[in-house]
C-alpha positions as CSV (number, residue, x, y, z in Angstrom):
1,M,89.9,140.9,90.7
2,F,93.1,140.6,88.7
3,S,95.2,139.9,91.8
4,L,92.7,137.1,92.8
5,I,93.1,135.5,89.4
6,K,96.8,135.8,89.5
7,S,97.0,134.2,93.0
8,I,94.7,131.3,91.8
9,F,97.0,130.6,88.8
10,G,100.0,130.9,91.1
11,L,98.5,128.3,93.4
12,I,97.7,126.0,90.5
13,E,101.3,126.4,89.3
14,R,102.8,125.6,92.7
15,V,100.5,122.5,93.2
16,F,101.5,121.3,89.7
17,F,105.2,121.7,90.6
18,L,104.6,119.9,93.9
19,F,103.3,116.8,92.2
20,C,105.1,116.8,88.9
21,Y,108.3,118.8,89.3
22,P,109.3,119.1,93.0
23,D,112.8,120.2,92.0
24,K,111.3,123.3,90.3
25,L,109.2,124.0,93.4
26,I,112.4,123.8,95.5
27,K,114.0,126.4,93.2
28,L,110.9,128.6,93.4
29,A,110.9,128.3,97.2
30,L,114.6,129.3,97.4
31,K,113.9,132.2,95.1
32,H,111.0,133.3,97.3
33,S,113.1,132.9,100.5
34,P,116.8,133.3,99.5
35,N,117.9,132.8,103.2
36,A,116.2,129.4,103.5
37,N,118.2,126.2,103.8
38,S,117.8,124.2,100.6
39,K,117.9,120.8,102.5
40,Q,115.2,122.0,104.8
41,I,113.0,123.2,101.9
42,E,113.5,119.9,100.2
43,K,112.5,118.0,103.4
44,Q,109.5,120.2,103.9
45,I,108.3,119.6,100.3
46,A,108.8,115.9,100.7
47,L,106.7,116.0,103.9
48,V,103.9,117.9,102.1
49,R,103.9,115.4,99.3
50,Q,103.7,112.4,101.7
51,S,100.9,114.1,103.6
52,V,98.8,114.7,100.5
53,F,99.3,111.2,99.2
54,R,98.6,109.7,102.6
55,G,95.4,111.7,102.9
56,F,94.3,110.6,99.4
57,R,95.0,106.9,100.3
58,I,93.0,107.2,103.5
59,S,90.1,108.9,101.7
60,I,90.0,106.2,99.0
61,G,90.3,103.4,101.6
62,T,87.5,104.9,103.7
63,A,85.3,105.2,100.6
64,L,86.0,101.6,99.6
65,F,85.2,100.4,103.2
66,S,81.9,102.4,103.2
67,F,81.0,101.0,99.8
68,I,81.7,97.4,100.9
69,I,79.6,97.9,104.1
70,F,76.9,99.4,102.0
71,L,76.9,96.3,99.7
72,I,76.9,93.9,102.6
73,L,73.9,95.7,104.2
74,R,72.1,95.9,100.9
75,S,72.6,92.1,100.3
76,M,71.0,91.5,103.7
77,N,68.1,93.7,102.6
78,I,68.8,96.2,105.4
79,V,67.4,99.6,104.4
80,F,67.5,102.8,106.5
81,G,64.8,105.4,106.5
82,H,65.3,109.0,105.8
83,R,65.5,110.0,109.5
84,I,68.2,107.4,110.3
85,L,70.2,108.6,107.3
86,L,70.0,112.2,108.7
87,V,71.3,110.9,112.0
88,F,74.2,109.2,110.1
89,R,74.9,112.5,108.5
90,F,74.7,114.4,111.7
91,F,77.2,112.1,113.5
92,G,79.4,112.0,110.3
93,Y,79.7,115.8,110.4
94,M,80.2,115.8,114.2
95,F,83.1,113.3,113.9
96,I,84.7,115.4,111.1
97,L,84.3,118.5,113.3
98,W,85.8,116.6,116.2
99,G,88.7,115.7,113.9
100,V,89.1,119.4,112.9
101,F,89.1,120.8,116.4
102,S,90.8,118.0,118.4
103,P,94.4,117.9,117.2
104,T,96.8,119.2,119.8
105,G,99.5,119.9,117.2
106,W,102.1,122.5,118.2
107,K,101.4,122.2,121.9
108,I,103.1,118.8,122.0
109,Q,105.4,119.2,119.0
110,T,109.0,118.0,119.4
111,F,111.9,118.4,117.0
112,D,111.6,114.9,115.5
113,G,107.8,114.6,115.8
114,E,108.0,110.9,116.8
115,T,107.0,110.9,120.4
116,L,104.1,108.6,121.5
117,P,101.7,111.5,122.3
118,E,102.4,113.0,118.8
119,I,101.7,109.7,117.1
120,I,98.5,109.1,119.1
121,D,97.4,112.6,118.4
122,E,97.9,112.1,114.6
123,E,96.2,108.7,114.6
124,W,93.2,109.9,116.6
125,H,92.8,112.8,114.2
126,R,92.8,110.4,111.3
127,F,90.5,108.0,113.0
128,V,87.7,110.4,113.7
129,Y,87.9,111.8,110.2
130,M,87.6,108.3,108.8
131,V,84.6,107.5,111.0
132,G,82.9,110.8,110.0
133,L,83.6,110.2,106.3
134,A,82.4,106.6,106.4
135,L,79.1,107.7,108.1
136,L,78.5,110.4,105.5
137,L,79.3,108.2,102.6
138,L,77.0,105.4,103.9
139,S,74.2,107.9,104.4
140,Y,74.5,109.1,100.8
141,L,75.0,105.6,99.3
142,F,71.7,104.4,100.9
143,E,69.9,107.2,99.0
144,L,71.0,105.8,95.6
């Protein structure tokens, strides 16, 4: 039990460093892996930060899009029944699962990560997540 609590607090500390003090996280990473290249660690931490912020922006954007669609449909007096909302949820979850299991990832990975198949793979992954999230949010908004 103590090791679980210790690992949770360690995770909280590292996430705090990731967003607030990335330089301290670099030092912590180098202490953890003394043979690592500091420039490589710095680049990796920057990529993780970018990824987290991009994911946050996409989630907020999708939520706003869903809310605007909800307001437009409500202003047109369009209301969906409980069964239709369950269908929305089902397909929302299916799209999210599709996004989880569809990325090719390492199979097509190159050193720079900028080939067209890699870009399409990442965009497709993001797209199906956004569709799934939008469907889920719409289904819950209509129950308000």
